[in-house]
VEXTORTI-68274 format. One record per atom (N, C-alpha, C, O, CB): x, y, z; residue in one letter. Coordinates in steps of 0.02 Angstrom, whole numbers, plus 50000, padded with zeros to 5 digits. Glycine has a CB too. Layout:
<volos>
XYZA ...
</volos>
This chain:
<volos>
566854721454606M 567104727454582M 567684733054588M 568064735254545M 566724729754590M 567634734354650K 568034739054690K 568684735954683K 569114739454657K 567814740154766K 568894728054705I 569554724754698I 569624723754637I 570224723254627I 569664718654732I 569334723354587K 569504722154524K 569804730054477K 570174731254429K 568794718554493K 569374733754527K 569714740454478K 570284742754526K 570674746454496K 569084748254459K 570494741654604W 571124742454633W 571664737754591W 572234739754577W 571064740454712W 571424731954576L 571934728054547L 572174731154478L 572754731454459L 571674720854538L 571594733554442G 571794736854384G 572274742454387G 572814741954358G 571254738954353G 572134747454417L 572484751454452L 573354752054481L 573764756354470L 572104751054495L 573394745754520A 573984743654523A 574334741054480A 574944741954476A 574004740854558A 573934736454433A 574414733654362A 574634739354324A 575184739854298A 573984728554302A 574144743854320L 574514754254280L 574964755254309L 575524754654284L 574074762854292L 574824758054405A 575454759254409A 576184755054397A 576704757954381A 575414760854458A 576114746754408T 576794743654382T 576964745554321T 577494748054304T 576824736454380T 576464744254283V 576704747554203V 577134753254217V 577744754054216V 576004750654151V 576584757454231A 576964763754219A 577584764854263A 578024768654241A 576504769654228A 577664761754324G 578424759454352G 578984758154292G 579374762454273G 578354751754398G 578954751854268L 579194747354221L 579504752054174L 580104751854160L 578664742754190L 578954757654144A 579064760454084A 579424767454108A 579654770654061A 578374761154039A 579524770754182L 580054774754179L 580624772354200L 581164775154188L 579964779854207L 580564765654241A 581324763254235A 581644761354170A 582244760754161A 581414757454275A 581214760454128A 581554757554081A 581684763054034A 582064762353986A 581214751754055A 581354768754048C 581554776954011C 582164779354037C 582624781754005C 580984783454028C 582104778254111G 582744780754172G 583384775454124G 583764778754088G 582534776854290G 583444771054125N 583974765454089N 584134768354023N 584694767254000N 583634757254076N 583644772353984S 583784774453924S 584204780753932S 584674781653894S 583184775353886S 584074784453972E 584384792553983E 585034789453997E 585574789953966E 584044798454054E 584844785754057K 585594785054073K 586154781854022K 586754783454021K 585624780854132K 585884777753985K 586234774353931K 586404779553884K 586924779153850K 585824768653899K 586024783953879A 586044787653822A 586734794653861A 587144797553826A 585044790753796A 586684795353924D 586994800053942D 587874799353957D 588304803753966D 586594801753995D 587924791753954N 588684788053942N 588824787553901N 589374784853899N 588874782753957N 588484789553824A 588884786953762A 588944794353742A 588524798753754A 588484780853700A 589574795253709T 589864800353696T 590224799953630T 590434794653608T 590234801853747T 590304805953599T 590324804753527T 590934810653523T 590804816753526T 589524805953480T 591724807453514I 592164811353503I 592264814253426I 592224810153380I 592664808153527I 592374820353411K 592494822953360K 593054822353352K 593384823353402K 592324827953354K 593444820553288I 594144821353259I 594204823853183I 593924821653133I 594494814553264I 594734829653192A 594874832753131A 595524828253106A 596004826953143A 595014841053140A 595454826053034T 596144823253009T 596314826752953T 595944831352935T 596154815752990T 596944824952914V 596954827052844V 597214819452804V 597664815552820V 597544834452833V 596774819252751N 596914813552707N 597214807552732N 597764805352713N 597314815552657N 596824804952776R 597204797752828R 597394792152768R 597194791252711R 596484792852898R 597674790252792S 598054783952755S 597604777952761S 597104777852797S 598814781952790S 597784773752729G 597324764652763G 597944765052825G 597634762852873G 597404753552686G 598514766352846S 598674762852881S 598514768652935S 598754765952985S 599294759352867S 598354772952951E 597914777052998E 597204776953004E 596844778753051E 598014783052988E 597054774452944E 596234773452971E 596294767652983E 595764766653013E 595564774652925E 596684760652981A 596744755253037A 596774755653094A 596384752153127A 597134752153036A 597234759753126R 597354760753190R 596854765653221R 596834765553282R 598014762953198R 596464769653189W 595954772253229W 595374769253237W 594934770953277W 595824777753212W 595334764253195D 594824757753200D 594804752553240D 594334748553248D 594814754553151D 595544752653276K 595664749653329K 595544753453391K 595274751053441K 596264747453325K 595734759153386V 595614762653432V 594684762753456V 594424761453511V 595974769153408V 594414764553402Q 593614762953409Q 593354757253440Q 592914757153483Q 593314762553348Q 593704751553409E 593594744753433E 593604745953517E 593094745453552E 594234739153402E 594264747753541L 594474747153592L 594024751153657L 594004749653717L 595124748753580L 593754755553630V 593424761253668V 592454759953661V 592014761553700V 593744769853623V 592424756753602K 591654754953612K 591154752753671K 590554753953677K 591584750453576K 591724748053725K 591304744853775K 591154753553821K 590644753953854K 591814736853826K 591474757653819D 591344763353844D 590744769353828D 590614774453859D 591884765353837D 590514767253780G 590224769553747G 590474774553722G 590114779453730G 589824770053766G 590994775753688I 591214780253650I 591184779053569I 591284773453546I 591834781153674I 591084782653541T 590954783653459T 591544789553441T 591684794753471T 590014786853438T 591874786253372L 592384792753362L 592054793053290L 591884788653250L 593394791453369L 592024800453287E 591524804653219E 592284807353176E 592604811653207E 590824814053256E 592454805853136F 592884809753092F 592684814053049F 592104814353031F 593204806553061F 593284819153020T 592924827052995T 593514826152939T 593944829852961T 592934836053060T 593704823952895E 594204824952840E 594404830052806E 593934832252773E 594094822052799E 595024833652798F 595044839552775F 595584838252739F 595934833352749F 595044844952819F 595714843452683T 596254843352620T 596814847852623T 597374848252597T 595914845252554T 596504850952660D 596884859352693D 597154859252748D 596834859052800D 596414865752708D 597944859352745Y 597874858652839Y 598004863952867Y 598434864452911Y 598374853852879Y 597634868652847S 597654874352883S 597034874452932S 597044877452985S 597684880152835S 596384870152906Q 595744868852926Q 595714864852985Q 595394867853028Q 595404865852877Q 595914859753003P 595904855653083P 596044859953124P 595564860953162P 596434849753100P 596554863453136N 596754867653203N 596274871853205N 595934870753255N 597434871553206N 596034877553165K 595294882253151K 594834878853192K 594664881053246K 594954882553067K 594504870753156A 593954868153193A 593984868453245A 593524870453279A 593804862953187A 594684866053275T 594864861853329T 594734869053383T 594274868553423T 595744857453323T 595114874953382A 594884880153404A 594414883553418A 594334886853469A 595004882153390A 593924882653355D 593254887753373D 592664879953407D 592124880953434D 592834893453268D 592914874153397G 592604868053469G 592164865853412G 591684862653432G 592074871453563G 592194866653339E 591944861353278E 591934853053291E 591554848353282E 592474862353213E 592724854653323V 592694846753328V 593034848353391V 593184853953410V 593074841053267V 593234839453438D 593554840753504D 594464838253490D 594904838853533D 593064835353571D 594524836553446L 595234833953457L 595504835053366L 595064836453326L 595224824053495L 596154834253344N 596344833653284N 597064830153287N 597474831253331N 596314840353252N 597184825353227A 597644822253217A 597894820653146A 597664816553107A 597544817953248A 598534825753138F 598714828153082F 599434829353079F 599784826753035F 598364833553070F 599604832153112Q 600134836153126Q 600754834953182Q 600674831553232Q 599824841553141Q 601404838353164H 601824836753212H 601954844653264H 601804850453250H 602524833353169H 602314841853328Y 602324847653361Y 602534853553320Y 602134858253318Y 602704846953415Y 603194854053283N 603454860653253N 602774863053220N 602564868353243N 604164859853195N 602444860553175F 601904863953139F 601314865553182F 601054870953167F 601674859853083F 601074862953225L 600634866853291L 600914872553311L 600674877953296L 600574862953359L 601514871753351N 601904877653376N 601934885153330N 601854890853352N 602644874753382N 602094882453251N 602054887853223N 601484891653200N 601484897453181N 602364887153184N 600774886053205W 600274888053195W 599964892353249W 599604897253237W 599984883153177W 600104890553304N 599834895653358N 600064901853358N 599724906653374N 599944893753421N 600724902253339K 601024909253332K 600784912953290K 600644918853300K 601654909453318K 600674909553229E 600494912953181E 599754914653177E 599664918753131E 600724909953130E 599244913153203N 598654912853218N 598424914953285N 597814915653293N 598504907153206N 598894916153343G 598664919053418G 598424913553447G 598054914653496G 598104924953422G 598514908453432K 598044901953483K 598294898753521K 598904898553514K 597744896453455K 598064895153571D 598474890353610D 598284882853603D 598304879553654D 598454892153681D 598124880653559L 597954874353569L 598694869353577L 599244871653562L 597464872353506L 598574860953610V 598924858853640V 599054852953630V 598554850053611V 598824860053684V 599564849353634A 599654841953620A 599604837953676A 599994838253724A 600274840453590A 599154834353670I 598934830453720I 599164823153746I 599194820053799I 598374830153706I 599334821953658A 599514813753670A 600084813453593A 599914814853535A 598554806753665A 600774811353615D 601094808853578D 600994801653541D 600954796653576D 601544809653606D 600964801153483T 600824795353449T 601254793353386T 601224787253384T 600164795853431T 601594795453342Y 602114791553291Y 602564795853254Y 602294800453222Y 601744787553235Y 603134795453251I 603524798753204I 603634795253138I 603594789053141I 604144800153233I 603764798253071S 603804795253035S 604644794452996S 604744795252936S 603254797353007S 604974793353026P 605764794253015P 606024796552948P 605784793452900P 606114787653026P 606454801152935I 606624802652873I 607294799252870I 607584798152923I 606604809952859I 607564797452816R 608054792652818R 608754795452756R 608744799752713R 607614784652797R 609334790352779L 609964793652749L 609944786052688L 609754780352703L 610844795052819L 610184788152622Y 610204785352594Y 610834783552565Y 611234788252568Y 609844786752575Y 611114777152531S 611784777952500S 611794780252444S 611244780152416S 612124772852494S 612294782752408G 612414784152338G 612294778852293G 612164773352319G 613064786152328G 612304779152222L 612074773252181L 612504772552125L 612534777452088L 611364773852158L 612874767052109N 613214765352055N 612664760752016N 612564754852029N 613914761852075N 612284764851960G 611844761051925G 611224759251970G 610744762951984G 612214754951900G 611284755851981S 610444751052033S 610724749452093S 610304747652135S 610044741651998S 611424749452115D 611754746252162D 611824752052223D 611834757952204D 612454743452131D 611854750952285N 612224756052324N 612804755652342N 613084750552362N 612004757352372N 613034760952338K 613814761152336K 614094759052402K 614634756152406K 614104768352319K 613564761152477Y 613834759052535Y 613334754552561Y 612884753052523Y 614024764452580Y 613334751952622T 613094747752662T 612994748752731T 612614745252765T 613394743252655T 613304752952751K 613374756252825K 613674763852827K 614154765752794K 613904751552870K 613334767352867V 613624774652876V 614354775252890V 614574780752874V 613294778252934V 614744771352913E 615374770152929E 615944770052830E 616494772252813E 615274761152985E 615434766552796D 615914766952749D 615884772252682D 616124771952626D 615934760352728D 615504776852715I 615584785752681I 616254787252684I 616524786752739I 615194792852728I 616584788852634P 617284790452635P 617314797352659P 616854801352662P 617624789652566P 617974798252677A 618134807852675A 618054809152621A 618024805852568A 618864811652693A 618024814852637N 617994820452598N 617414817952533N 617574818652474N 618834822552571N 616704814952554G 616184810352533G 615714817052526G 615884822052558G 615944803452591G 615154817352486E 614634821952480E 614144819552495E 614044813752477E 614544824652427E 613554823752543I 613164820952560I 612344826752548I 612094830252592I 613454818452630I 612204826252509A 611474830452505A 610894829752536A 610574824652551A 611224830252450A 610744837152549V 610174837952596V 609664844052562V 609774848652523V 610504840152677V 609034841452598P 608484846552574P 608784854252593P 609204854952636P 607674844852616P 608534859252560N 608904864452564N 608194870452586N 608374876352585N 609394865452485N 607604869552601D 607374871952646D 607244871252718D 607244865652742D 607084872452628D 607114877152762A 607444877552825A 607184873252874A 607514872452925A 607434883952851A 606724870752868T 606394864652915T 606714857152884T 607114853952918T 605414864752908T 606564855652840N 606894849252819N 607824850052814N 608134844752813N 606514847252738N 608094854552813E 608674854252812E 609024853752882E 609484849852893E 608824859252775E 608834856852916S 608684856853004S 608604849653023S 608924847553072S 607894861053030S 608234845852991R 607894839253025R 608654836052987R 609014833053027R 606874835552993R 608904836652917A 609204832052884A 609994833052941A 610284828352967A 609214833752789A 610124838552946L 610824839452995L 610624836553070L 611134836553105L 611074848853003L 610194834753098Y 610344832353160Y 610234824853148Y 610514821153189Y 609914835553218Y 609884822153100L 609864814853064L 610774814053063L 611114809853094L 609394815152967L 610954818153027L 611784817453015L 612134816753070L 612554812253077L 612114823352983L 611964821553118Q 612384821553169Q 612084814653237Q 612394813153287Q 612394830353195Q 611474812153217S 611474804553256S 611774799553226S 611954794353254S 610814801553270S 611844800853156A 612234795153132A 612944794653155A 613254789553141A 612234795253062A 613164798253180G 614074801553196G 614344804453135G 614924802853121G 614724795053217G 614104807453106L 614434810853045L 614764819253060L 615324821253043L 613784811152983L 614334822453088I 614464828253104I 614314828453177I 614074824053213I 614124832853063I 614554836053195K 614004836953255K 613824844753260K 614224848353231K 614334834353335K 613264848053292L 613054854053260L 613134858553344L 613244854853392L 612134853253213L 613094863153351D 613104868953404D 612484872053437D 612464876353480D 613394874353373D 611764867153393V 611254866753429V 610884862153437V 611024856553416V 610964870053419V 610354863453469S 609954855353488S 609364857053499S 609224863053498S 610184850653555S 608794851453516G 608204853853535G 607794856453456G 607954854953399G 608374860153595G 607304860353477T 607034862753452T 607264869553389T 606874871953347T 606734863053499T 607854871053398A 608154876253364A 608394874653290A 608684869353280A 608714878353406A 608274878753241L 608374876253169L 609044876053167L 609334880553198L 608074880653111L 609424871553135A 610144869453113A 610254872053040A 609834872052995A 610254861053115A 610774873853037T 611074875852947T 611724873152944T 612044870552991T 611174885252921T 611884873952890V 612614870752886V 613174875152925V 613734872752939V 612834870252804V 612974881352940A 613534886652976A 613564883053065A 614034883853105A 613134897352974A 612794878153081N 613114875753141N 613284869253155N 613114865853203N 612784877253186N 613814867253090I 614064862753095I 614734864753134I 615124868853109I 614054859753034I 614874861353205K 615474862153227K 616104856753218K 616704857853219K 615334863253289K 615824851753210E 616254846753204E 616094843353122E 615544843953095E 616124841653270E 616544840553096N 616454838253039N 617194833653013N 617574835052967N 616234844552995N 617224828653055P 617734823453054P 618064820553000P 618664819452991P 617514818953079P 617504819152960K 617714815652879K 617734823352832K 617964823152775K 616904808652838K 617534828752855N 617694832252802N 617204832552743N 617314833952685N 618264829952783N 616564830652777L 615934828552705L 615864837752677L 615984843152706L 614784823752747L 615704836452632K 615274841852583K 614584842252589K 614264838052557K 615334840452510K 614264846452626I 613524846452620I 613164849352577I 613134855352590I 613284848252665I 612764847452515T 612624849952476T 611924852152457T 611554848752422T 612884847352447T 611764858352486E 610944859052491E 610544858452425E 610604862452379E 610754866252520E 610204853852424L 609664856452360L 608894855852361L 608724855252419L 609824852452297L 608494855752330D 607844856752346D 607584849452333D 607724845352289D 607504862752303D 606964848952412A 606964842452439A 606854836952383A 607044831052387A 606434842052494A 606484839952325S 606284834952283S 606984830552240S 606984824752220S 605744838852230S 607434834652238Q 607994835852207Q 608354829152236Q 608624825152198Q 608314843352224Q 608354828252308T 609044824052344T 609004815652319T 609484811952329T 608964824352448T 608434813352288A 608314807952297A 608774806152218A 609224801952213A 607484806552313A 608524810552163R 608784812452076R 609644813752100R 609994811752053R 608274822252027R 610064816452156S 610634815452160S 611094809952172S 611684809952155S 610704818352187S 610714804152211L 611164798052232L 611594795552186L 612104792752205L 610814792452252L 611404796352102S 612134794252061S 612664797752072S 613194794752078S 612114794451989S 612654804652076S 613194808352096S 613414810252151S 613864814452153S 613194812352075S 613064806752226V 613334810652286V 613574803552318V 613564798752278V 612704816052336V 613724802552366D 614004796852426D 613374794452469D 613274789152498D 614634800752488D 612974800052464A 612194798652508A 611834804352508A 612114809652495A 612234796452590A 611254804052522A 610804808552518A 610254808352588A 610344804052631A 610474807352448A 609794812352594V 609274812152648V 608654814052599V 608514819052565V 609424817852718V 608354808352612V 607764809852563V 607044808952609V 606894804052643V 607784803952492V 606654815052598N 606004814152638N 605574809052597N 605594806452541N 605594821552649N 605124808952656N 604874802452652N 604274802752588N 604054797352568N 604574800052729N 604094807452566T 603754809652527T 603934808752461T 603494807452420T 603674814852543T 604734809452439F 604964806852381F 605354798852373F 605694797352324F 605394812152362F 605224794352435V 605494789052421V 605084784452391V 605424779852368V 605764786952468V 604514783652383T 604114778852335T 604224780752252T 604374777152205T 603264779652356T 604094787652257E 604214792052184E 605144790052173E 605424792552125E 604014803252199E 605384787252202A 606054786752176A 606234779652179A 606814777652172A 606544791252213A 605814776252188K 605944768052196K 606374765452250K 606614759852243K 606284765152135K 606504768752302L 607034768352352L 606684763352415L 606134763552443L 607254776852379L 607194759352421D 606894754552475D 607204756052540D 607794755852557D 607004746752459D 606674757652573Y 606764761552634Y 607074758252685Y 607374761552728Y 606184763852658Y 607044751152688K 607414746652741K 608104745452711K 608484741652740K 607034739152756K 608294748352654K 609014747752659K 609394753152662K 609964752852639K 609244744552612K 609194758252688A 609174764652710A 609854764652756A 609844760752803A 608444766352750A 610564769352746L 611004768352799L 610884769952856L 611224767852902L 611484770552792L 610304774652867F 610254775152955F 609454780052942F 609374783652892F 611164781253011F 608964779352992K 608654781053011K 608624787353065K 609054788253107K 608534776753016K 608164790653057E 608034795853121E 607824794453172E 607334790753177E 607664800253115E 608104796953220Q 607984792353297Q 607554796553339Q 607604802653338Q 608744790853345Q 607134793453377A 606764795953409A 607074798153485A 607134794153532A 606264791753404A 607214804553487D 607454808353555D 607364815753544D 607054818653500D 608274806853574D 607734818353599E 607524825653596E 607644830253541E 607314835453541E 607794828753645E 608054829153494N 608094832853437N 607564831653380N 607324835853342N 608724831753412N 607444825453386S 606694825253333S 606074824953355S 605584824153317S 606624819653290S 606034825753431K 605364825953463K 604944831953425K 604384830653403K 605444827353546K 605204837753420Q 604774843153356Q 604364838053302Q 603814840053285Q 605464848753298Q 604554832553279W 604404830753215W 603854823053231W 603704818753190W 605234829553168W 603644823653304Y 603174817253331Y 602674820953303Y 602664827053295Y 603094814853419Y 602224816653288N 601494817153278N 601084814753333N 601104809653367N 601304813653219N 600614820953330I 600264821153408I 599544823953397I 599344827653353I 600714826653468I 599154820753459I 598374823653446I 598174829453492I 598304829653552I 597804817853460I 597894833453461V 597824841453492V 597314842253512V 596864838753490V 597904847153451V 597194846653554A 596614850253576A 596434856753588A 596804860553557A 596484848353618A 595994859753622K 595904865653659K 596334864853718K 596384859453747K 595184867053677K 596694871253740K 597024872553807K 596444869253867K 596684866153914K 597164881853816K 596024869853865D 595454867953928D 595204863953915D 594644863653940D 594944871753950D 595384859053877W 595074850253859W 594994847153939W 594454844153943W 595844843853803W 595254847153984E 594994842954036E 594564847354078E 594484845554136E 595554839554078E 594254853154056T 593754853554094T 593024852654053T 592494854454077T 593824859954130T 593084849353986S 592544848253951S 592154842953971S 592434838954009S 592704847553891S 591524841853956P 591174837553988P 591434830053957P 591274825053990P 590394839553980P 591864828953892K 592014824453859K 592874823153877K 593254820153839K 591784826153789K 593044825953939A 593754824853960A 593934817353987A 594504815153995A 593914830154017A 593174812954003D 593434806554038D 593464802853974D 593804797753968D 592914802754102D 593084805753917A 593044800453853A 593734800853823A 593994795753801A 592434802553790A 594004805953822I 594434808053784I 595204805253807I 595664803453770I 594324815253782I 595194805453882K 595744800753913K 595644794953891K 596114791953865K 595794800153985K 595034791853896K 595084783253863K 595394783053790K 595754778453768K 594214779253854K 595204788353757V 595324787253684V 596004787453673V 596304783753634V 595014792153641V 596274792953717I 597074792153718I 597504786453745I 598084784753735I 597314797153752I 597014784353781A 597344777753839A 597254772153805A 597614767353818A 596924776353920A 596724771453752A 596544764753691A 597254765953632A 597614761353612A 595514766653634A 597304773553613Y 597794773653567Y 598554771853595Y 598854768653552Y 597754780453538Y 598854772653642H 599464769753679H 599404764053724H 599544763753784H 599734774753719H 599034756953665T 599164751153699T 599734748253626T 599934750453572T 598324746153725T 599794742353665D 600254738553608D 599804735353556D 600094733553505D 600734732453640D 599134734353561D 598774733653505D 598724738153449D 598764735853392D 598264732953523D 598614745553461V 598784750253414V 599504750753394V 599664752953339V 598584756053437V 599944748553440K 600714749953424K 600764744853361K 601094746253311K 601324747853494K 600394738953369K 600634732653329K 600374734653244K 600644732853191K 600204724453365K 599774738753255V 599294741653195V 599784744653163V 599904742753106V 598664746953213V 600224750753195I 600454754253159I 601154752253140I 601454756453106I 600374759853183I 601474746853152E 602004742853141E 601944737653086E 602444735353059E 602144739953198E 601394736153073E 601174731053028E 600924734552959E 601144733152903E 600584726753063E 600374739952978T 599924742052918T 600474748652893T 600264751352841T 598974744752946T 600974750852913S 601374756652878S 601924751752861S 602444754752846S 601614764052927S 601984745752858D 602554745452852D 603324744652865D 603814742452837D 602474747152843D 603144747952929G 603944751052975G 603974757752955G 604404760752987G 604824747052950G 603704761052917L 603764767052899L 603634772652945L 603924778052942L 603434767552851L 603084770752997D 603044775953049D 603194771753110D 603064765953123D 602304780053052D 603514776253144Q 603604770753223Q 603164774753278Q 603004780653268Q 604614770153262Q 603004771453331P 602454772353382P 603254775053433P 603814772453433P 601814763553408P 602994780853469V 603244785853506V 603054786153572V 603454788953610V 603134791253480V 602504783753597W 602454784553656W 602794779453707W 602744780353768W 601844785253662W 
</volos>
């Protein structure tokens, strides 16, 4: 009887030990699982595809991506600053810098992702392009650019990259027509509302058209004369992943680094290039 009782107790102890071990393993597994909350704004199908690939790559590390989608561009940064989300991915450097200044915050860019280059399009004769390359734009020709400060500056840097003008400013400095120091073809730069530059193509030699209006104007971006280059003057337009300044002291820091590493892979680069049809260009 005593032997049976002892064996019974031993069996119970073994079962209890296994249960504790299983519980311990379960807790360990739970400890290793991390949810990274990311704020976005109206994600396109291409953006969803690239983040799906990132999720696939970090799944083995026990990382789950949870997205909060906003329709208002002012909200994702506020949610990040307040700690409601860990990261956001919807803006470029220029937007972040302005938002920080206006709101007295210090959110930081922790990873470059892609740029959506603006392009210079040829003027039109009917439905046909007047020119097939930048060099064809004639002396005393006319080029339309957006007239708002941000987009005009970006357009002028684009014309500089195309070799048409030279500016006396660089980097993040906003350029205006007054900053044109060299204009070898004596081009006339006409400032129009951003929504009107595409409509002007029948009456000018070329125009810088924001991507927002390219589809609406039924322009073939692949036939553009020139597209924005990824360089020091366009870096302010790089899209970025943003976090709080002290993100590296967060318990989620290692997981966030793995998310960035996953984004910066050839797999994601391929997804961006294929699903955006070349409109977005990886910049890491």
